FISE-218929 format. One line per field, with one value per residue (C-alpha): residue number from 1; residue in one letter; chain; x negated, y negated, z negated. Coordinates in nm, 3 decimals. Layout:
BEGIN
i NUM,...
aa A,...
ch A,...
c1 X,...
c2 Y,...
c3 Z,...
//
This chain:
BEGIN
i 1,2,3,4,5,6,7,8,9,10,11,12,13,14,15,16,17,18,19,20,21,22,23,24,25,26,27,28,29,30,31,32,33,34,35,36,37,38,39,40,41,42,43,44,45,46,47,48,49,50,51,52,53,54,55,56,57,58,59,60,61,62,63,64,65,66,67,68,69,70,71,72,73,74,75,76,77,78,79,80,81,82,83,84,85,86,87,88,89,90,91,92,93,94,95,96,97,98,99,100,101,102,103,104,105,106,107,108,109,110,111,112,113,114,115,116,117,118,119,120,121,122,123,124,125,126,127,128,129,130,131,132,133,134,135,136,137,138,139,140,141,142,143,144,145,146,147,148,149,150,151,152,153,154,155,156,157,158,159,160,161,162,163,164,165,166,167,168,169,170,171,172,173,174,175,176,177,178,179,180,181,182,183,184,185,186,187,188,189,190,191,192,193,194,195,196,197,198,199,200,201,202,203,204,205,206,207,208,209,210,211,212,213,214,215,216,217,218,219,220,221,222,223,224,225,226,227,228,229,230,231,232,233,234,235,236,237,238,239,240,241,242,243,244,245,246,247,248,249,250,251,252,253,254,255,256,257,258,259,260,261,262,263,264,265,266,267,268,269,270,271,272,273,274,275,276,277,278,279,280,281,282,283,284,285,286,287,288,289,290,291,292,293,294,295,296,297,298,299,300,301,302,303,304,305,306,307,308,309,310,311,312,313,314,315,316,317,318,319,320
aa M,K,E,R,D,D,G,P,G,P,A,Q,P,F,F,S,V,V,I,P,V,H,N,K,V,E,Y,L,E,K,S,L,A,C,V,Y,G,Q,S,F,Q,D,F,E,V,I,A,V,D,D,H,S,S,D,G,S,L,E,I,L,Q,Q,H,E,T,A,G,R,L,T,L,F,Q,R,S,E,P,G,P,G,G,Y,A,A,R,N,L,G,V,E,K,A,N,A,E,W,I,V,F,F,D,A,D,D,I,M,H,E,N,H,L,Q,V,F,H,D,A,I,M,V,N,R,D,C,S,F,F,C,N,N,Y,V,M,K,V,G,D,K,V,V,G,K,N,R,G,I,R,S,G,R,Y,N,R,L,D,G,L,T,F,F,S,G,N,D,F,V,H,T,N,S,A,C,T,R,R,S,L,F,N,K,L,G,G,F,P,A,G,E,Y,K,R,G,G,D,V,Y,F,W,V,K,L,L,S,T,L,D,G,F,Y,Y,S,D,A,V,T,S,E,W,L,L,D,H,S,D,V,T,K,N,P,R,N,L,T,V,H,P,L,A,D,F,L,K,K,E,R,P,N,L,D,K,A,C,D,F,Q,L,R,R,I,I,N,R,K,I,I,A,W,A,T,E,K,K,L,Q,G,I,R,C,Y,Q,D,F,P,Y,V,T,L,K,G,L,G,Y,E,N,M,I,R,I,L,I,L,S,L,P,F,S,M,Y,Q,A,A,V,H,V,K,R,A,W,A,Q
ch A,A,A,A,A,A,A,A,A,A,A,A,A,A,A,A,A,A,A,A,A,A,A,A,A,A,A,A,A,A,A,A,A,A,A,A,A,A,A,A,A,A,A,A,A,A,A,A,A,A,A,A,A,A,A,A,A,A,A,A,A,A,A,A,A,A,A,A,A,A,A,A,A,A,A,A,A,A,A,A,A,A,A,A,A,A,A,A,A,A,A,A,A,A,A,A,A,A,A,A,A,A,A,A,A,A,A,A,A,A,A,A,A,A,A,A,A,A,A,A,A,A,A,A,A,A,A,A,A,A,A,A,A,A,A,A,A,A,A,A,A,A,A,A,A,A,A,A,A,A,A,A,A,A,A,A,A,A,A,A,A,A,A,A,A,A,A,A,A,A,A,A,A,A,A,A,A,A,A,A,A,A,A,A,A,A,A,A,A,A,A,A,A,A,A,A,A,A,A,A,A,A,A,A,A,A,A,A,A,A,A,A,A,A,A,A,A,A,A,A,A,A,A,A,A,A,A,A,A,A,A,A,A,A,A,A,A,A,A,A,A,A,A,A,A,A,A,A,A,A,A,A,A,A,A,A,A,A,A,A,A,A,A,A,A,A,A,A,A,A,A,A,A,A,A,A,A,A,A,A,A,A,A,A,A,A,A,A,A,A,A,A,A,A,A,A,A,A,A,A,A,A,A,A,A,A,A,A,A,A,A,A,A,A,A,A,A,A,A,A
c1 -18.825,-18.938,-19.103,-19.379,-19.338,-19.640,-19.525,-19.328,-19.296,-19.232,-19.480,-19.705,-19.584,-19.840,-19.722,-19.568,-19.374,-19.356,-19.054,-19.000,-18.653,-18.520,-18.157,-18.188,-17.850,-17.775,-18.065,-18.143,-17.929,-18.087,-18.387,-18.369,-18.200,-18.526,-18.748,-18.573,-18.564,-18.920,-19.070,-19.328,-19.114,-19.354,-19.294,-19.139,-18.968,-19.038,-18.806,-18.879,-18.590,-18.714,-18.420,-18.156,-17.823,-17.663,-17.562,-17.885,-17.952,-17.609,-17.712,-18.061,-17.879,-17.643,-17.946,-18.121,-17.822,-17.816,-18.182,-18.309,-18.539,-18.699,-18.561,-18.768,-18.654,-18.826,-18.636,-18.744,-18.828,-19.204,-19.301,-19.366,-19.287,-19.656,-19.570,-19.301,-19.544,-19.808,-19.562,-19.449,-19.814,-19.837,-19.545,-19.635,-19.731,-19.891,-20.266,-20.153,-19.955,-19.742,-19.577,-19.253,-19.034,-18.676,-18.554,-18.780,-18.826,-19.013,-19.047,-19.000,-19.355,-19.493,-19.563,-19.675,-19.939,-20.070,-20.101,-20.254,-20.530,-20.608,-20.614,-20.911,-21.087,-21.073,-21.361,-21.164,-20.944,-20.795,-20.572,-20.389,-20.101,-20.032,-19.740,-19.507,-19.347,-18.994,-18.741,-18.410,-18.463,-18.770,-19.120,-19.338,-19.655,-19.848,-20.216,-20.386,-20.743,-20.817,-20.816,-20.763,-21.076,-21.310,-21.426,-21.688,-21.656,-21.777,-21.511,-21.251,-21.342,-21.401,-21.072,-20.905,-21.048,-20.862,-20.513,-20.355,-20.409,-20.309,-19.948,-19.838,-19.580,-19.853,-20.111,-20.183,-20.449,-20.577,-20.432,-20.744,-20.884,-20.589,-20.633,-21.018,-20.937,-20.679,-20.387,-20.167,-20.249,-19.942,-19.827,-20.071,-19.909,-19.575,-19.681,-19.991,-20.122,-20.087,-20.331,-20.554,-20.540,-20.612,-20.898,-21.050,-21.014,-21.174,-21.475,-21.507,-21.466,-21.751,-21.502,-21.160,-20.943,-20.712,-20.425,-20.284,-19.948,-19.694,-19.514,-19.346,-19.152,-19.203,-18.868,-18.955,-18.587,-18.532,-18.849,-18.716,-19.055,-19.217,-18.945,-18.916,-19.136,-19.167,-19.394,-19.640,-19.928,-20.284,-20.324,-20.458,-20.776,-20.896,-20.969,-21.137,-21.523,-21.518,-21.298,-21.426,-21.788,-21.822,-22.177,-22.177,-22.445,-22.480,-22.247,-21.989,-21.991,-21.967,-21.622,-21.492,-21.527,-21.361,-21.073,-21.042,-21.061,-20.798,-20.536,-20.597,-20.556,-20.239,-20.066,-20.177,-20.018,-19.733,-19.707,-19.759,-19.479,-19.238,-19.342,-19.530,-19.869,-20.181,-20.489,-20.539,-20.588,-20.912,-21.153,-21.133,-21.213,-21.598,-21.818,-21.953,-21.725,-21.499,-21.583,-21.530,-21.135,-21.068,-21.261,-21.008,-20.728,-20.833,-20.863,-20.548,-20.374,-20.537,-20.327,-20.016,-19.692,-19.563,-19.906,-19.938,-19.585,-19.713,-20.049,-19.857,-19.614,-19.910,-20.080,-19.763,-19.749,-20.101,-20.050,-19.732
c2 -4.249,-4.101,-4.258,-4.122,-4.003,-4.163,-4.370,-4.675,-4.965,-4.943,-4.679,-4.789,-4.632,-4.455,-4.627,-4.974,-4.962,-5.322,-5.418,-5.732,-5.827,-6.070,-6.011,-5.630,-5.554,-5.304,-5.084,-5.161,-4.892,-4.620,-4.730,-4.781,-4.399,-4.264,-4.431,-4.311,-3.975,-3.927,-3.578,-3.763,-3.969,-4.182,-4.527,-4.855,-5.029,-5.409,-5.558,-5.948,-6.113,-6.362,-6.598,-6.347,-6.491,-6.179,-6.005,-5.837,-6.003,-5.913,-5.522,-5.592,-5.706,-5.417,-5.188,-5.393,-5.380,-5.014,-4.996,-4.889,-5.188,-5.483,-5.801,-6.113,-6.390,-6.664,-6.999,-6.989,-6.704,-6.643,-6.562,-6.192,-6.130,-6.163,-6.422,-6.173,-5.911,-6.115,-6.200,-5.823,-5.735,-6.000,-5.874,-5.534,-5.289,-4.993,-4.971,-4.835,-5.037,-4.884,-5.131,-5.045,-5.254,-5.249,-5.146,-4.819,-4.470,-4.312,-3.927,-3.770,-3.668,-4.013,-4.061,-3.712,-3.701,-4.011,-3.906,-3.572,-3.750,-3.999,-3.729,-3.553,-3.893,-4.105,-4.331,-4.426,-4.751,-4.713,-4.425,-4.411,-4.167,-4.101,-4.238,-4.240,-4.508,-4.465,-4.629,-4.491,-4.125,-4.086,-4.088,-4.331,-4.324,-4.132,-4.091,-3.803,-3.663,-3.820,-3.525,-3.540,-3.638,-3.925,-4.158,-4.465,-4.816,-4.714,-4.454,-4.674,-4.968,-4.719,-4.552,-4.891,-4.991,-4.715,-4.772,-4.902,-4.590,-4.811,-4.976,-5.131,-4.873,-4.591,-4.746,-4.721,-4.946,-5.017,-5.346,-5.478,-5.450,-5.618,-5.911,-5.925,-5.952,-6.223,-6.050,-6.101,-6.422,-6.583,-6.924,-6.900,-6.661,-6.558,-6.203,-6.001,-6.115,-5.753,-5.636,-5.920,-5.818,-5.416,-5.504,-5.721,-5.428,-5.189,-5.424,-5.454,-5.072,-4.849,-4.552,-4.456,-4.144,-4.055,-3.778,-3.675,-3.563,-3.791,-3.938,-4.275,-4.404,-4.731,-4.778,-5.054,-5.136,-5.276,-5.500,-5.842,-6.014,-5.814,-5.858,-6.228,-6.390,-6.702,-6.521,-6.460,-6.686,-6.625,-6.278,-6.402,-6.186,-6.495,-6.629,-6.360,-6.371,-6.781,-6.741,-6.415,-6.421,-6.056,-5.945,-5.585,-5.388,-5.357,-5.045,-5.179,-5.534,-5.386,-5.173,-5.514,-5.682,-5.395,-5.445,-5.811,-5.791,-5.497,-5.710,-6.022,-5.849,-5.664,-5.981,-6.140,-5.862,-5.852,-6.248,-6.194,-5.931,-6.181,-6.473,-6.648,-6.807,-6.646,-6.831,-6.971,-6.625,-6.546,-6.787,-6.573,-6.252,-6.154,-6.019,-5.782,-5.480,-5.594,-5.277,-5.235,-5.140,-5.473,-5.698,-5.545,-5.601,-5.971,-6.001,-5.886,-6.093,-6.386,-6.355,-6.570,-6.384,-6.255,-6.101,-5.975,-5.808,-5.636,-5.516,-5.350,-5.181,-5.037,-4.934,-4.742,-4.566,-4.458,-4.320,-4.103
c3 -27.798,-28.132,-28.416,-28.604,-28.945,-29.094,-29.373,-29.447,-29.173,-28.831,-28.661,-28.352,-28.045,-27.800,-27.482,-27.442,-27.103,-26.974,-26.726,-26.579,-26.471,-26.236,-26.072,-26.076,-26.174,-25.901,-26.009,-26.346,-26.515,-26.292,-26.359,-26.737,-26.742,-26.595,-26.867,-27.150,-26.987,-27.008,-27.152,-27.355,-27.606,-27.812,-27.642,-27.676,-27.377,-27.366,-27.118,-27.011,-26.833,-26.593,-26.603,-26.408,-26.300,-26.173,-26.491,-26.544,-26.875,-27.030,-26.944,-27.132,-27.417,-27.448,-27.443,-27.703,-27.923,-27.875,-27.980,-27.669,-27.589,-27.723,-27.484,-27.440,-27.227,-26.982,-26.898,-26.534,-26.301,-26.232,-25.873,-25.840,-26.201,-26.313,-26.592,-26.712,-26.745,-26.930,-27.179,-27.211,-27.282,-27.548,-27.712,-27.710,-28.004,-27.823,-27.727,-27.397,-27.141,-26.875,-26.624,-26.461,-26.218,-26.280,-25.933,-25.893,-26.029,-26.295,-26.303,-26.614,-26.665,-26.577,-26.941,-27.019,-26.725,-26.859,-27.226,-27.138,-26.950,-27.230,-27.457,-27.264,-27.151,-27.460,-27.357,-27.035,-27.054,-26.712,-26.586,-26.236,-26.135,-25.769,-25.636,-25.297,-25.124,-24.979,-24.751,-24.821,-24.898,-24.675,-24.808,-24.576,-24.784,-25.003,-25.130,-24.981,-25.040,-25.389,-25.624,-26.003,-26.214,-26.320,-26.079,-26.094,-25.973,-25.604,-25.582,-25.682,-25.439,-25.176,-25.243,-25.236,-24.904,-24.748,-24.903,-25.189,-25.412,-25.732,-25.749,-26.069,-26.150,-26.110,-26.359,-26.724,-26.872,-27.222,-27.368,-27.496,-27.121,-26.967,-27.200,-27.137,-26.774,-26.811,-26.713,-26.378,-26.197,-26.318,-26.123,-25.840,-25.592,-25.484,-25.365,-25.398,-25.723,-25.845,-25.585,-25.694,-26.033,-25.961,-25.738,-26.005,-26.258,-26.036,-25.969,-26.359,-26.475,-26.490,-26.458,-26.478,-26.450,-26.154,-26.125,-25.810,-25.953,-25.804,-26.102,-25.974,-25.657,-25.511,-25.330,-25.044,-24.948,-25.305,-25.297,-25.231,-25.291,-25.026,-24.779,-24.837,-24.536,-24.744,-24.968,-24.673,-24.726,-24.684,-24.910,-25.257,-25.215,-24.983,-25.316,-25.490,-25.401,-25.504,-25.813,-25.940,-25.830,-25.857,-25.976,-25.768,-25.621,-25.269,-25.201,-25.406,-25.266,-24.934,-25.040,-25.192,-24.875,-24.670,-24.902,-24.867,-24.500,-24.471,-24.681,-24.494,-24.164,-24.277,-24.391,-24.058,-23.883,-24.081,-24.003,-23.647,-23.628,-23.768,-23.499,-23.794,-23.716,-23.859,-23.751,-24.089,-24.209,-23.986,-24.153,-24.474,-24.308,-24.363,-24.106,-24.383,-24.395,-24.099,-23.872,-23.498,-23.582,-23.741,-23.506,-23.219,-23.447,-23.499,-23.123,-23.078,-23.340,-23.156,-22.859,-22.779,-22.921,-22.581,-22.510,-22.851,-22.848,-22.502,-22.652,-22.960,-22.736,-22.517,-22.814,-22.960,-22.626,-22.645,-23.007,-22.866
//
């Protein structure tokens, strides 16, 4: 990470890379190495240890002593790492914030792609790169059909109604925008709080820039938060309309409701597959933006578990 030669005193970095860490000792060295190996080197690393107990803190302290990062500590772990990310932004020195999870992969051009886009689109406050989801070495998900370019609020909400085209690792936001939105919902949700924040951001922005270059990897088999069934409640977006009271035009409101329905039904499906009751999710689904396919999904999810398993089996057979 280079320093700018612009006079006495510490130089302000272009990016602050904020990394929350809670018990990631198995992956931490590899993940930090890919951050240090960026082709664009004008950045600082802000690591926030979220009360690790597996040796992660000791590794971070070694890296801080070596001058590779700045370390902050929290006295108790915060669900989802949201409080740790918020603290990292509070301590950051750069105008531009990039988040990174300590068990994932950042390609060497990740920051360079952001930097180049920012230089051409200086009036934008949010940038997003493409990313892939992987299980082991297999890519199981990737955004398709969204080309590099500038997009408006309706575009962003429409994209998100189809799939999560924004991931926390793939996003870059101006610090003032992050603070204006209040940061991640710390202490409220064990999972899904990041999605809540990105939907809030997309509902607020006039425009943003998207790059279809894949510059990060979300490694699903490392994600303890996602795999833990105790984190499956009703999706946080069930609270969104009541808490945020978004003032959107008709088209944007329709896409927002499609997003909310999609995420609630997806979590209900995940619970059903694990034999967890999901009937309490359905009252949060709105008829507006529901659609025929989601109506069928809700009907199938309402079946007794044995009948649901049979229906899933038949559906998979038809798909083959």
